[in-house]
N, C-alpha and C positions, 0 to 999 in steps of 0.2 A: 504494500500500500504506500505508494510514493507521496501522495498528497491527501492525507485523510481529512475528512470533514468531521469536525467535532460535533457531536450530537447535543445541541442546545437550541432552545427556541430562537435565540438571537442569530447563531451561526446558520441555522437552517431556514431562516426567513426568506421567503421567495423561492424556496427550493422544494422539490418533491422527488419521489423515487418510484421505480417500478419493481415490485417484488419479482424474484426469479420465477419463471413458470415451470422450470424443471431443473435437472442437475447438469445441463449442458455446460454451464460455466466451469465445471471441474473436469470436463472431458479431456483436457490437455494436461491434467495433473496426475502424475504417476505416484506422488506421495501426498498424503493428506494428514494434517496435524491431528494429534490425539492427546488426551490427558490420561493420567493413571486410572481415573474412574471408568474409563472406557476399555481398559486393558483386557479384561477377561472376555468381554463380548466381542471386541475387535479381533482378538487372537483366535477366536473360534471361527472367524470368517476370512481373515486375510493375514499375510505375513506382516510382522511388525519390525521396525528398525529404529535405531538411534542415528540421527543425522546431525552433523556438526554445522552450525550456522554461526560464523564468526567465532566467538569464544565459547558459545553455549551449545549444549547438546539438546536435541528435540526428539520427542517420541513421535513417530509417524507410522501410518498404515501404508503398506506397499500395495498400490493398486495397479501397477504396471511394471513391465520389465524394461521399458525404454522411455526416455524422456519424451513428453508430449503426448502420451497415450495412456488413458485410464481404462483398464479392462473391466472395471465394475460399472461403467456407464455405456449404455447403448441407446441410441435415439433419445438421449436426454433422460433416460430412466435409470435409476440405481438398481443394480442387479443383485447386490449382496444381501445377506440375511441381516447384517448389522449396518446401520447407516451412521457414520460418524457425526457427532454433534456439529462440527464445523459446517457441514452441508446445510444444516437448518438455520444457521445464523449468518452466513455470508450474504451480503457484502458488509455486514456489521462486524466490528472487532473491538476488543479491549486493548488499548495501548497503555502500558504501565509506565507511569512517571513517578519515580521514587517508590513510595508505598501505595500510591493512589492509582486506580484504574479509571481510564477515561474511555467512554464508548465513542467509537468513530464509525464513519461510513466511507467505503472505498470509492473515491471520486472516479477512479479509473475503471470501475466495474462496468461502465456503459449503462448503468441503471439510474443515474442521477438525471433529473429533469427539472424544467421550470415548473413553478407552482401550478400552473394551469394545465400541465400536460401529464400529471402523474398523481400518485397518492401523497398527501402531505405527511411530513414527519410529526408535526404537532398540530393540535386543533386550535381554535381561536382563543381558548383559555390558556394555551401554553402547555397542555398536557399531551404526552405521547399518544399517537393514535394506536389502536389495538394491534395492528400488524407490527408496528415498531416495538411496542411494549412487550409483545410475545417474544420477539428476538432478543430484546435487552434482558428480559428475565432469564432466558436460557443462557445468555452470556454471563450474567451475574452468577448463576448457579455453577457454571463451568470455570469461572475465573479463579476461584480458590483452589480448584483441583489442578488447574494449569500451573499455578504458583507452587503448589506442593510437588507437582511432577518435576518442575524445574529445580527445586531444592534437592530432591532425591537424585536427579541426574547430575547436579553439581557435586553432590557428595560421592557418587560413584566415580565421577571423573577425577576428583581429588584423591580418591583411594586407588587410582590407576587400574580400575577393573574394566574399563571400556577399552576395547581394542579395535582399531579400524579393520574393516574387512580387507583382506589382501586383494589388491587389484588383479593379480595373476590368477586368482581363484574364480572360476566361472560357475 
């Protein structure tokens, strides 16, 4: 998310969005983010991996064997028995600033619109609309689990128990 829109009545004034109609937005993603709360259900459906992004490790579901192709999505429909939480909350995300989580919307999602051309983020009283509120509640429920997952992965990395997959091994 290169230019996130902070979710607030002021920042979203004059803007609207289009909810995703299916899972096509993830059809090019071979790796999907997960948190430890999803671990058991996701592991029963797909391979899991730890991926290093910058200095941090991330828990991901492996949905494809080549970049740009998700084997779990066909014609916009999710084919797996377990659907990762991320699929239900995108294009919204929580950006952590210090100890605080800020809900954002991905401007680059292609789903941002002018107020007259989509669903509003907030009603006239400044309250989140139901579609936005549902996603934000799911993000709030998952945020603590993501933070706990990151702490656990940091501890594993510090203990030197995470070993990169050998590139020569196919």
